[in-house]
C-alpha positions as CSV (number, residue, x, y, z in Angstrom):
1,M,201.2,216.0,33.7
2,T,203.9,218.0,35.4
3,A,203.8,216.1,38.7
4,T,205.6,214.4,41.5
5,P,204.0,211.5,43.5
6,D,202.5,214.1,45.9
7,A,202.2,217.3,43.8
8,L,200.7,218.4,40.5
9,F,202.1,221.7,39.2
10,Q,200.4,221.5,35.8
11,S,197.9,219.3,34.2
12,N,197.9,218.3,30.6
13,L,194.8,216.5,29.4
14,E,195.3,215.8,25.7
15,H,191.7,214.8,24.9
16,L,190.2,218.0,26.3
17,P,190.9,221.6,24.9
18,L,192.6,223.9,27.4
19,I,190.6,227.1,27.8
20,N,192.8,228.8,30.4
21,R,195.7,228.2,32.7
22,G,195.3,230.5,35.6
23,K,197.4,231.2,38.7
24,V,196.2,227.9,40.3
25,R,193.5,226.4,38.1
26,D,193.7,224.7,34.7
27,I,190.3,224.9,32.9
28,Y,189.3,222.6,30.0
29,G,186.3,222.6,27.7
30,I,184.0,219.6,27.8
31,D,181.0,220.9,25.7
32,D,179.0,224.0,25.2
33,A,177.6,223.8,28.6
34,H,180.3,222.3,30.8
35,M,184.0,222.7,31.8
36,L,186.5,220.8,33.8
37,I,188.4,222.7,36.5
38,V,191.6,221.2,37.8
39,T,192.9,222.9,41.0
40,T,196.6,222.3,40.8
41,D,199.1,222.5,43.6
42,R,200.5,225.8,42.3
43,L,200.8,228.6,44.7
44,S,200.5,232.3,43.9
45,A,201.6,235.1,46.2
46,F,201.3,238.8,45.4
47,D,199.7,237.7,42.1
48,V,202.9,235.8,41.1
49,V,202.9,232.0,40.6
50,L,205.8,230.6,42.6
51,P,208.0,228.0,40.9
52,Q,207.3,225.1,43.3
53,P,204.0,223.3,44.1
54,I,202.6,222.7,47.6
55,P,201.9,219.0,47.9
56,G,198.2,218.2,48.5
57,K,197.1,221.8,48.2
58,G,194.8,221.4,45.2
59,A,192.9,218.5,46.7
60,V,192.5,220.5,49.9
61,L,191.1,223.5,48.1
62,T,188.8,221.3,46.1
63,R,187.3,219.5,49.1
64,V,187.0,222.7,51.1
65,S,185.3,224.5,48.3
66,N,182.9,221.6,47.7
67,F,182.1,221.7,51.5
68,W,181.2,225.4,51.3
69,F,179.4,225.1,48.0
70,A,177.1,222.6,49.7
71,R,176.6,224.8,52.8
72,T,175.9,228.0,50.7
73,A,173.6,226.4,48.1
74,S,170.5,227.7,49.9
75,L,171.9,231.2,49.7
76,V,173.1,231.3,46.1
77,P,173.3,228.7,43.3
78,N,176.8,227.6,42.3
79,H,178.5,226.3,39.2
80,L,178.9,222.6,40.2
81,A,177.5,220.1,37.7
82,K,176.2,216.7,38.4
83,V,178.4,215.0,35.9
84,P,180.8,212.2,37.1
85,L,184.4,212.6,36.5
86,T,184.6,209.2,34.9
87,E,182.5,210.5,32.0
88,V,184.8,213.4,31.4
89,V,188.2,211.8,32.0
90,P,187.7,208.1,31.0
91,D,191.4,207.2,31.3
92,A,192.0,205.8,34.7
93,A,195.7,206.8,34.8
94,E,194.7,210.5,34.1
95,R,192.1,210.4,36.8
96,Q,194.6,209.0,39.3
97,A,197.0,211.8,38.5
98,L,194.3,214.4,39.0
99,G,193.3,212.8,42.3
100,E,190.7,214.9,44.1
101,R,191.7,218.1,42.3
102,A,189.1,218.1,39.5
103,I,185.5,219.1,39.3
104,V,182.9,219.4,36.5
105,V,181.1,222.7,36.3
106,R,178.6,224.5,34.2
107,R,179.8,227.3,32.0
108,M,179.1,230.7,33.3
109,R,179.9,234.3,32.2
110,P,182.4,235.3,34.9
111,L,182.0,238.8,36.2
112,P,185.2,241.1,36.3
113,V,185.2,241.6,40.0
114,E,186.8,240.1,43.1
115,A,184.0,240.3,45.8
116,I,186.0,240.8,49.0
117,V,184.5,240.9,52.4
118,R,186.7,242.0,55.4
119,G,185.8,241.4,59.0
120,Y,189.2,242.4,60.3
121,L,191.8,245.1,59.4
122,I,194.7,243.3,57.8
123,G,196.6,243.0,54.5
124,S,196.0,245.6,51.8
125,G,193.0,246.9,53.8
126,W,195.3,247.7,56.8
127,K,197.7,249.5,54.4
128,D,194.9,251.5,52.9
129,Y,193.6,252.5,56.3
130,Q,197.1,253.7,57.4
131,R,197.2,256.0,54.4
132,S,193.7,257.3,54.3
133,G,191.7,256.1,57.3
134,S,189.4,254.2,54.9
135,V,189.3,251.0,52.8
136,C,187.9,251.2,49.3
137,D,186.4,254.6,50.1
138,I,184.7,253.2,53.2
139,P,185.6,255.5,56.2
140,L,186.6,253.6,59.3
141,P,186.8,254.7,62.9
142,A,190.1,256.4,63.9
143,G,192.5,254.6,66.2
144,L,192.2,251.0,64.8
145,I,195.3,248.8,64.9
146,Q,196.5,246.0,62.8
147,A,194.2,243.0,62.8
148,D,191.5,244.8,64.7
149,R,188.0,243.4,64.3
150,L,185.9,245.9,62.3
151,P,182.6,247.3,63.7
152,E,180.9,245.3,61.0
153,P,182.1,243.4,58.0
154,I,182.6,245.6,54.9
155,F,182.5,244.8,51.2
156,T,185.7,246.0,49.5
157,P,185.8,244.8,45.9
158,S,188.8,244.7,43.6
159,T,189.4,244.3,39.9
160,K,190.2,240.8,38.7
161,A,193.7,240.7,37.3
162,A,195.2,238.5,34.6
163,V,198.1,236.2,35.5
164,G,201.1,238.3,36.4
165,D,199.1,241.4,37.0
166,H,198.0,242.8,40.4
167,D,194.4,243.1,41.6
168,E,193.5,246.6,42.5
169,N,191.2,247.7,45.3
170,V,188.4,249.8,44.0
171,S,185.2,251.4,45.4
172,F,181.7,249.9,45.2
173,Q,180.8,252.8,42.9
174,H,183.5,251.7,40.5
175,I,182.1,248.2,40.3
176,A,178.5,249.6,40.0
177,E,179.6,251.6,37.0
178,R,181.3,248.6,35.4
179,I,178.6,245.9,35.8
180,G,175.5,247.9,36.8
181,A,174.2,249.1,40.1
182,D,171.6,246.3,40.6
183,L,174.1,243.5,39.9
184,A,176.8,245.1,42.1
185,A,174.3,245.5,45.0
186,Q,173.3,241.8,44.6
187,I,176.9,240.7,44.7
188,R,177.6,242.9,47.7
189,D,174.6,241.7,49.7
190,I,175.1,238.0,49.0
191,S,178.8,238.2,49.7
192,L,178.2,239.8,53.1
193,R,175.5,237.2,54.0
194,I,177.8,234.3,53.0
195,Y,180.6,235.7,55.0
196,A,178.5,236.3,58.1
197,E,177.1,232.8,58.1
198,A,180.5,231.2,57.3
199,A,182.3,233.3,60.0
200,D,179.7,232.1,62.6
201,Y,180.2,228.5,61.7
202,A,184.0,228.8,61.6
203,A,184.0,230.3,65.1
204,T,182.5,227.1,66.4
205,R,185.5,225.3,64.9
206,G,188.1,227.7,66.5
207,I,188.8,229.7,63.4
208,I,188.4,233.4,62.6
209,I,187.7,234.2,59.0
210,A,189.5,237.6,58.8
211,D,188.6,238.2,55.2
212,T,187.6,236.3,52.1
213,K,187.1,236.6,48.3
214,F,184.2,235.4,46.2
215,E,183.8,235.2,42.5
216,F,180.5,235.2,40.6
217,G,179.2,234.4,37.2
218,L,176.0,234.6,35.3
219,D,174.2,231.7,33.5
220,D,172.4,232.1,30.2
221,D,169.3,233.5,32.0
222,G,171.4,236.2,33.8
223,R,171.1,234.4,37.2
224,L,173.9,235.0,39.6
225,H,176.0,232.0,40.6
226,L,179.0,231.4,42.9
227,I,181.9,230.2,40.9
228,D,185.7,229.4,41.1
229,E,186.4,228.6,44.8
230,V,184.8,229.6,48.1
231,L,186.2,230.1,51.6
232,T,189.4,228.2,51.0
233,P,192.9,228.9,52.5
234,D,193.8,230.5,49.1
235,S,190.8,232.9,49.0
236,S,190.6,233.6,52.7
237,R,192.6,234.5,55.8
238,F,192.0,231.9,58.5
239,W,193.3,232.6,62.0
240,P,193.3,230.3,65.0
241,A,191.0,232.0,67.5
242,D,193.0,231.0,70.5
243,Q,196.1,232.8,69.1
244,Y,194.4,236.0,67.9
245,R,196.0,239.1,69.2
246,P,195.3,242.6,67.7
247,G,198.3,244.7,66.9
248,T,200.2,242.0,64.9
249,S,199.7,239.8,61.9
250,P,198.2,236.7,63.5
251,P,199.4,233.2,62.6
252,S,197.3,231.8,59.9
253,F,196.1,228.6,58.2
254,D,196.6,230.0,54.7
255,K,199.2,231.4,52.3
256,Q,199.7,234.4,54.5
257,F,202.5,232.3,56.0
258,V,204.2,232.3,52.6
259,R,203.5,236.0,52.1
260,D,205.1,236.8,55.5
261,Y,208.2,234.8,54.4
262,L,208.4,236.5,51.0
263,E,208.3,239.9,52.7
264,T,211.6,239.1,54.3
265,L,213.3,238.6,50.9
266,D,214.8,241.1,48.6
267,W,212.2,240.5,45.9
268,D,210.2,243.1,44.0
269,K,207.0,241.0,43.8
270,T,207.3,240.6,40.0
271,P,207.9,237.3,38.1
272,P,209.7,235.1,38.4
273,G,208.9,234.2,42.0
274,P,211.7,233.0,44.3
275,E,212.3,229.4,45.2
276,L,210.8,228.4,48.5
277,P,212.9,226.5,51.1
278,A,211.8,222.9,51.7
279,E,210.7,223.7,55.3
280,I,208.4,226.6,54.1
281,I,206.8,224.2,51.5
282,A,206.2,221.6,54.2
283,K,204.9,224.0,56.7
284,T,202.5,225.6,54.2
285,A,201.2,222.1,53.2
286,E,200.6,221.4,56.9
287,K,198.7,224.7,57.3
288,Y,196.4,223.9,54.4
289,A,195.7,220.4,55.8
290,E,195.0,221.8,59.3
291,A,192.5,224.3,57.9
292,E,190.6,221.5,56.2
293,R,190.7,219.3,59.4
294,R,189.4,222.1,61.5
295,L,186.6,223.3,59.2
296,V,185.4,220.2,57.4
297,Q,186.1,217.1,59.4
298,P,183.8,216.0,62.2
299,F,184.9,216.5,65.8
300,S,186.4,213.4,67.2
């Protein structure tokens, strides 16, 4: 394991075959039906993996995802498997190094689409709107400003890029042509429903979910499942409701804080990523932990 006492940059499980090492997750094969996903403390920004881990980040993402998987199970099945980690990683020292970063999942056929739902005009959507007045070929009202709430949430898919490549915003028609109209519509409809229910819940906890990304896969019967992660600080923009002000990029409980810092640097957003100052790492870790506290932990 490439780790410090508080951070895991890369896992190395010798008794399981490594299937893929993504931007954040290391995926291992267990058998024909199951995989082990380790959510490391790596951080990617602008689709580039940065050289330093964020302590505690992987455990936060795993716990937050598991929380949302449970809340959304009545809307769509997910890939979680009821297999204890002790059966998959029998070595106690390895389990301790993984901490709460590992889950056992059922194998799915992942679909080549990032299912993005936007409730607010920010990020690449704001840039697209400034250029064309639309986002992913969806026309929007004139006169909107940065971080404005949209009249209604919109589904704005993107392609799923490999490590080191950039995701690309595309139209719904593009996705329909790639995976089929019926499946594309199913993904759009369930994504919008999950976002709506999650945004309503988050509002009760003082958080605005500005936008979020879902990933889906199919089981052997062709049934749609929610996979990867769901409504985490990595896959979503979380804003504190009491500090939201349209016209600027609001403060956030996610890696937008790191993106904003990186935008101040003379960096062309290609590998290798720049080193982060210690204070940026510490502040980012605090933001991830605060997102979990607000969303998941009971009110005191």
